[in-house]
Structure formats: structure tokens, C-alpha cells
N, C-alpha and C positions, 0 to 999 in steps of 0.2 A: 424511488431513488434511494441508493445506499449511501451512508456516510461512514467513512472509515478513518482510522488513525494508526500510525506506527507506534507500537507499545512494547513493553518488556525490554527496554533498552538500557536500564540501569545496570551497573556492574559493581558489586561489592559496596563500598562506601560512596561510590560515585553515582549520584542520582540524576536521572534523565527523565524529565516530564513528570506528569501527575496522572498515572494510569487510572487510579480509582475514580477520580473526578471525570476523566475523559470517557471512561466506560459508562458513565451515567448519561452521556450525550450521543455517542456513536452507535451504529448498528452492526459494524464489523470491526474487528481488531486484527491488524497485521502484527503478529508477535515475533520478535527477534528469536533467532535460533542459536545464538551463541557465537556466530562467526564474525559479524560486524559489531555486535554489542550483546549485552545480556549475560546473566549467569543463571545456572539451573534453578536456584532457590527463588530468585526474583521472577524468572519466567513462570515458574509454577504459581507464584502469588498472583501474577497477572492473569493466568489462565483460570484460576479459581474465581477471581473477581469477575471475569468475563462470563463464566458459567453461571454464577449467581445472578447475573443481570440478563441472561439470555442473549448475549452478544455473540455473533458468529466469529469463528477463529480461523485465521489464515497463517500459513508459514511464511515469514518474512525472510527469505533466504538471501544470502549475500556472499560477496567475496570474503575470504579469510583475512580480514584487515581491520582489527580492532583499533590500531593506532590511528588509522585514517577514517574510522567510523564507516568503512565500506564505501566511501565516496571517491576513492581513487581507482581508476580503471586498471584492471589486471588482465593478463593474457594467459590464463591457464590452458593446458592441453585439454582436449575433449575428454580424455580419460579422467583427468583431475576434476574438471567441472561437473561432469555427470556424477562422479562419486561424492563431491562436496554437496551437491543439491540433494541427492538421495539421503546422505547422512543427516543433513539438517531437517529435512521433512520427517525422517524417522525419529529423530530426537524429540521433535515437537509433538509428534503423534503419541509417543510414550508419556510425555509430561501431561498432554491434554487428557489422555485416558485416566491418569491418576487424579486429574482435577475434575473429572466428571463431564468432560466435553469432548469434542473431536475437531480435527483439522478438516476444513471443508474446501479450502482454496489455497493457492500459492501466489504470493506477490513478491517478486524479486525486489531487492533493496538497492537504493543508491546507484552506484556506477554500474552494477550488473543490470539493473532495471533499464537504465538509459542505453547501455550497450546493446542488449538483446532487442531493443525496440527496432534497431536497424541492422544489426550484425547477424547474418544468417547462420554462421557457424556456431556462435555461442548460443543463439536462440534455439537452434536444433538440439544442442546439448541439454539445455534446460528443459525443453519439451520432452526429450527422451527420458530424462530423469523422472519427470512427473509421471509419464506413462508407465515407467517401470515400477513406481511406487503404488500408484492408484489412479487409473484412468478416469475415475469419477471426480477427481479434484478439478476445480475450476482455476484457470490461469487469469490473473488480473494483469493488464498491461496498459500502456499509454494509449489513450484514444487517438485514432487516426494513423497509427504506425503499423508497419508490416508484420510485426510479431503476432498480432491478432489473427491475421489471415494465415500465417504459417502454422499457428497452433490449431486453428479450425481444420486445416487440410490434414492434420495428423489425427483428428478426431477429438480434440479437447474442446470443452465448453470454455468460452472466454467471456470476460467482463472488461469493458473499456472504462478507463479512469481519467478523471480530470482533477487538477490540483487547485484547491482554493487559495493557498498561500504562496503560489509560485507564478511568476510572469511567463508568458509564452512569446516565442519568436513568431514572425509572420508565416513561417513554415509549419507552425503547429507543434513545435517541440519546446521543451522547457529551456528558459534562459539559464545559462551556466551560473552557478552560485557565486562565481568570482566576478560576475558583472554587476554594475550598479542597477538597483531596482529589481533584482532577480527574486528576492523574497518580499512578500507583501505582509504588512503588519497592522493595517487598519481594519479592525473587525467589521465595522459598518460597511466599508467599501468592499471588503471581501464577500460579505453576506449578499449585498446587492449584485455583485458580479456573478455569484453562483446562482441566484434566482434568475438573472438574465440568461445564463447558460441553460438552465433547466427549461425555461419558457420559450427560448428562441433557437437554441442549438448553436449560438454564436458567442464568442468571447473576444474581448479587445486585446490585441497583441501589444507588445511593449512599444511599438512604433505608432500605435493608434489605429492600425488597420483592424478590420473585423475578419475573424477566421471562423470557419464552421467546425464544430466539435460535437460528436455524438458520444455522450458519456452515460454509463450505468451507475457509476459510483463517484463520489467526491471525497478527496483526501485532505485532511488537515494534519500536517506533520506534528507528532507529539513533542518534538524538540524545538518547535518554532517559538519565538517570544510570544507570551500570552496565548499559548495554544488552546487551552481550555476555553478561555473567553471567546476566542475566535470561533471555535467549534459551536459553542453555545449560540453565538450570533447567527451563524449559518443555519443552524437547526431552527432557531426561533423565526428567522425570515422565511424559511421554506414552510414551516408549520403554519405561519400566518397566511401564507398564500395558498394553503390547501394542498401542498405537495406531500404525498404519502412517503414516509421514510421507513424502509424495512430492509433487512439483510437480503442479498440475492441468493444466499445459501442458507439452508436450515441450520440454526444453531443448536448446540447441546444435544446432538443425537436425535433431534425430532424429525 
């Protein structure tokens, strides 16, 4: 099982998360590319820290929406979206090379991530952009959603993802952040929940029902309250149960 977090999201004097401490816990880092968050100097710092720890790096591409932190759905044309995704991957690839590591996968961020899980047109644009940049890049997407099949059909390798700190609907998608109970904050509860998912392939939805979910990677959002403590709790719980944690993609050019 892979454990990932969204990092590199600080901007100037505005600090978001604790990348250094989180990188001591996770096996993969989804690094912002400057569109929804992050500035070049801070992103480079995060990439260097990931390289030092042997943590795999992914491009966390998003809508060009810093004010909304990339969590507002936009409707770019295909021409715009393909260009935006290519631009972001390319920027991160350059910074990663300077940091002594490489980009091995792509995980869309926020509203883009949730949109392409079900929206064929925007999903096709993101897939096309990845293929144009590097067909060997892995696409990380929401477990159980059509984006994974669409990407496989185009020849991309995919990784299915579950969220430790987010609630699920009975349909297996994330509860909107605007709804009560959408974000989970109890580290012990979250750790137990993730161990149950790994062992049984099931997770409890917000209405108490059980849903089946096959996941290759678990995400703890870097901007969640107590994110590092939560990630530590998840890792400790999985370690204690004998679950092997490793990146799904080879880090640092190995």
C-alpha cells in the first residue's frame, strides 16, 4: 500500500501544511505545480526534501484558481485544459530534475480531480495531456470511478486512491466539503478506518452503509487539521498490522 499527501502548497509568506514532517511519513508526494497553490522556490524546497527521503513525486495539477485553492469547478475548453496540464507537468519536471528527482505520476487536484472522475470530456483532455508529455507517467484517480477505466483504455497505467480524512457517499464518491462531516479529524478513527479498508476492501459511508472500495494508495491531505499526526497514526496502524508501505512508482530516478 502507498501512502500519499498533497504538498508544496505554500505561497510566499502564506504557509500551508508541514511538508518536511509529512515527508518523513508518506511514501509518495503529490506536489503542487503553481496553478492552485505553491510558488517555484517553495515547490523546489519540497522536491529536494522528497528526494532526500526517497519519496516518490507526482504532479498535482489543477485548475488555474489560487483564490479558490483549486476547489471550484471550472469549465475550460479542451484546448485550454490540455495546455494547462502539459504546462504544469513540464514545470514540475524541470524543478524535479534540479532537485535530483523526477516526476513519476500525475494526480489532479481538487475540483479537477472530482470532475474528471465522472466527466468524460475533461477526463479525456487530462489523459491526452499526460500522454503528450510522457506515456510512462501513472495517473492517480478516485477508486471506483470511470476515469480509471478511461485512462486504461488509452494505455495509461493507473493507481486507485482512497482518502483517509474524507467521508464517502453511499455511491462511493467523496462527500462535498460544504456538507457536515465531510472532513474527518480523529486520527485514531481514521487509522482504524484505513486498516479496515486495506484488510476488507470496504469502508463505511456517511450514512453508515458499507461500500466496496479497491485502493492502491491512501491520501492524507496536507492542509487538513493535524495532518501530520493523522498520517503518523495511519502509518503506525498499518505498520503494526504488518501492511507493507511502499511507493507504487520508483522514486528519485531509481
